[in-house]
N, C-alpha and C positions, 0 to 999 in steps of 0.2 A: 256846892263846889268844894268848900273846905273839908267836908266830911269825905268826899270822893278822893280828894288829894291824900288824906290820911289812909283811906282804903288802900290806895295803891302803894303808899309808903310801907305799910305793914305787910302787904302782899310781897313786895320785892325784898323786904328785910327777911322774910321767911325763907326766901330762896337764897339770899346772900349768906345767911348764917352757915350754910353747908360748906361753901367755898372758903369762908373765913376760918372755919374750924378744920380745914383740910389736913394740916399737918398733924394736929393732935388726934383726929379721927383715924388717919392712916397709922399712926404709931400705936394707938390703943387697940386697934383691930388687926394690926399686922397686914395692912392692904398695900399691894403695889399700886403704881401710878395707873396702870390699865384697869385694875379692879376698882379703884376709886373713880375712874372716869365712867366706868359702866354703871356704878351706882348713881353718879350724877346724871347720866343719861336716862336712867329709869324714871326720873321725874317727868320725862316727856312721853312716856308710853301712851297715856290716855289724854295728854295735854291738848293735842290737836282735836281728837274726837270729841272731848267734852265742850270745846269752843264751838264746834259745829252744832251739837245737839242743843246747847243752851242758847246759841244764836237764834235757832228757829223758835225756841221756847219764848224768848223775850219779845218775839213779834206778837204774842198773844197774852202774856203774863206780865204784870207790872214789874219793872226792873227793880223797884224798891225791895220787893220780897226775894227776888233772885239774888240780888247782891247780899242781902242778909244771910241767906242760906249758904252762899259760897263762903262767907266769912266765918260762919259757925263751923263748917266742915274743916276748913284748913286750920283753924285755931285748935280744934280738938285733935287734929293729927299731930300737932307739936307737943302736946302735953305728955304723951307716953315716953318722949325722949329724955324726960327728967330721970328716968331709971336707966340702969345699965342695959344695953341692947346688943343684939347680935347683928351681923351684916344683913341677915334676912329681914330682921325687923326694921333696919334702916332703909332697905329697899322698899318695904311695904310702906314705910312713912313717905318716901319720895314719890312713890306711885300715887298714893291717895292724895298727897298735897298737890301734885301735878294735876290730877283730875279736877280738883276743886279750884285751882288757880288759873287753869287754861282759859276759861271764859272771862276772867276778871276785867282785863283791859277793854276788849270789845264791848262788854255789857256796860261798863262805866261810860264809855264813849256814847253808846246808844242812849243811855239815860241823859247825858249832857246835851246831845244834839236835839233832844225834844225841846230844850229851852232856847236854842240858838238857830237862826236861819244860816243858810250855807255861807254867806259872805262874812259871818261873824264866828266861824267855828275854829279857826286856826289857834287863836289865843286860849280859849277854854281847853282845847285839846292839849295844848302845851302845858297847862296847869296840871292836868291829869297825868301827863307823861313825866312832868317834874316830880310828882309824888312817887312814882315808881323809881325814878333816878335817885331821889333822896333816900328811899328805903334801901337801895343797893349801895349807896356811898356815904351820905351824911351820917347815918347811924353806925357805919362801920367801926369807927374808933370805940364807940360805946360797946358794941358787941365784942370786939376784940378785947376790951378791958374786962368784960364779964368772963370771957373764956380764960384769960390769963389769970384773973384773980380767983375764980372759983372753978368753973368747968364749962365745956361746950354743952353739956346736958342742961345746965341752968339757962344758957342763952336760948335754947330752943323753947323751954318752958316759959320764960318771960315773954317771948314773942306770942306764944299761944294765948297767954292771959291778956295781952294787949289786944289781940284780935277780938276776944270775947267782950272786952270793954267797949271797943269801937261799935260792935254789933248792937250793944244795948243802947248806946247814944243814937245810932242811926235810926233804929226802929222808933225811938221816942221823937225824933225831929224830922226825919225825911218825909217828903211828899212827892207823889208822882205828878209830873206836868202832863196834862192831857193834850198838848198841842198836836194837831194833825194837819195834813195838807189842806183839808177843807176849812179849818180854822184860819189858815193863812190866805187862801184864795177861795172864796165862797163859790159853791155850785160847780167847782171843777172836779171831775171824777179822777180818782187816783189811778195811775197807770200801774199795771202789773206785768212783769216780764217773766217768761220761762227762765228758770235758773240756768239752764244750759246756755241760753243766749247771754244772760247777764254776766255769768262768770267767764265767758269767752271774750268779753270785750277786752280790746287791747290795753286799755288803761288799767283794768283790773289785774290782768296778767303782768304787766310791767310793774305795778306796785308790788305784787307778790314777789317777783324776782329780785327787785331791789331790797325789799324787806327781808327776804330769806338770807341774802348775802350779808346784810347788816346784823341780822339776828345771830349769824355765826359768831361775829365778833362779841356781841352782847352776852351770849352764852358762855364764851370763853372767859369773859370778865367775871361773870357770876360764879363760875365753878373753879377756874384755874388761876385767875389774876393774882390772888394772894400767894400761891405757890410759885408763880412765875417771878414775882418780885423777890421772893425769898430765896429760891434756888437758882435763879439765873443771874440776878443783879445784887444779891447779897443783903437785901434789906431785912430788918428784923420784923417780926409780926406787927409790932406797934407802928413802926415806920410804914409798913405796907398798908396798914389801916388808914393812915393819914393820906397816903398817896391815892388810895381808892376814894377817900373823901374829896380830894382835889379833882378827881375825875368827875365826881357827881356835881361839884361846884361849877365846873366848866359846862357841864350839861344844863345846870340851872340857869346859867348866864346866856348860853347859846340858844336854847329852845325859844324862849319868849322873844328874844331879839330877832331871830330868823323868822319866827311866826309873824311878828309885826312887819318885817321887811317883806315878807311874802304877801301879806294882806295889802301892804302899800302898793306893791307892784300891780296887784289886780285892780286896785282903785284907779291906777293910772292907765288902765286898759291893757296891761300885759296878759297874755293868755295864761290860764291855770297850768297849761302844759309846762310853760317856762317858770312861772311864778311859784308853783308848787313842785311839779315834777323835776324841773331843771335844778332848782335850789336844793332839793333833797338829794337828788342824784349827785350833784356836785360835792355836797358834803360827805356822802358815802364814799365817793371816789377818793376824796382826800383822806378819809379814815383808812381805806385800804393801803394807800401809799405810806401813811405813818406806821401802819402795822408792819409793812416791810422794812422801813427804817428802824423800827424798834428791834426787829430781829437781828439787825446788824449793829445795834447801838452798843457802845462800851462805856461811855461816860455817865456819870450820875445825872448831870443836868439834862443831857440829851435823852436818856431813858425816861426821866420824869415827863419831859415835854412831849415825847412821842406817845407815852402811855396815856396822858391826858387827852391828846388830840385823837388818837386811834379809837379809844373807847368812849368818846363823847360825840364826835361829829356824826357818826353813822346813825345816831338815834333820831336825827331830824326826820328820817322817813317814817318813823312811827307816830309823828305829829301830822306831817303834811300828807302822807300816804292815805290814811283813813279819810281825810277831807276829800282827796281825789276819788276814792271809792264811793263815798256818799254822794259826790256830785253826779255820778253817773248811775245811781241807784234809786229807784222809787222808795219814798219814805216807808211805806208798809213793808218793804223787804230789807230795810237797812240793817236791822239786828242780825238777820241770818247772813247777809252779805259781808258785814264786818266780822262775824264770827268765822265764816268760812275762810276768808282771806287771811285772817290772823292764824287759823289753824294751819294752813298750807305753809305760810311763811315760817311759823314756829317749828316746822319739821326739821329745821337746822338745829333745834335744841337737842335731840337725842343723838345726832350725828357729831357735832362739834366737840363735846367734851370726851366722848369715847375715842374718836380719831386722834385728838390731841394726846390722850393718855397712851395709846398704842405708839404714836410717834416718839413720845418721850421714852418709852420703855425700850424701843429698838435702837435708840441713840446710844452713843458711846457714854454719855453722861446726861443727867437731867437738864443741865444748862443748854447743851447743844441740841437736845431734843426739843426743848421749848422754843428755841430760835428757829429751828426748821418748821415747827408747827405754826409759828407766827408768820413766816414766809408764805407757807401754803394758804393760810387764812387771808392774808392781805391780797394775794393773787386772785383768790376766789371772789373777794369783794369787788375788786376792780372789774373783773370779767362780768359779773352779775349786774353791776351798776350800768355798764355800758349797754348791755343787752336790754335791761329794763327801761332805761330812758328812751331808747329808740321806740319802744312800744307804747309808752304813755302818751295819750292824746285824747283828752276828754271831749273836745269840740267835735272830733270825728266820730266818737261814740254817741254823742247826743244827736248828731244828724241821723242816725239810724233808728232813733226811738219810734217815730210814727209807724215805720214799716213793721218793726218788731212788735209793737203793742197791738197792731192790727192783726198780726199773726197769732 
């Protein structure tokens, strides 16, 4: 669990360095906001496809080896950035990085779920998610310091080296847990559903819609939040780094607390629709409202509070959502189901940074453009959350299992 926490930390630090270096990259390469947004969006060209392909792969191949391969690929992608690069080389870096990082979160969860039964999965899921959030925020001041003291090139290279060190330790220590449904319930045959029926379950669709909406905000935070804080609210790069770390600290406090709260509700007999779906949707709804408030904010305190809430509360769906999907999915198909749902939800990745960049460029000034883009993002999150929560209903999906499995 500790190594998988670090796995996700390095994974998201690799993504975050691009946004943290936004201003120096644009200045060095002479990029507009729209061009930088498109380069940021290139990260997601194969992100979803690789999540699906590797999701099916880990149904048959040990997650230990798959996770090691992913870490090696994305680490090697970072090392060429130590040298002066063109915009084309930067795009190639983001595309290759996205391909190797797309399956990381669902594969890590699939590996963890082999160790824990359904009723104990929320807390370990939150630990894996906290690793990703720490990579996006806690290390931000360190990355900003490296960029300011030396260069953004060195920041990329150091993260590549960190990934290779992690992979060496992982291969030395990690073992695959062979837990299967037959180990848990002897002599009970494992159910297998056609993927068309599995993916059309209302819970799966609802989780994907809420996750897509929340991922829109998450992608904005990774690619654009440093620039938003600098060009809209006047914070220096160092101050922006500390605010981003505050966002991560809020996430780190919120996720285990809400996971424990959700588990507690289920132990008291509350349905998972409310204990997981309702709690996650409520948090995403609050994130959307705070994004709208941030777009209208003028004061320093208000902008910091809205930033912390808008970019932290929505991440709850990435902890409780996979638990809901796993609840209505046969264990033998869990890797593929988590990979596919993650792939569809993260389709927001290539859209959000590019659309925000275009909105900023057509605005009268960057500050006004960023405010408009935040208003659009908050409205999208609110709409998607309401639709998604209406669909989430694990109890209803489970009632249809005998008929589906017989078919």
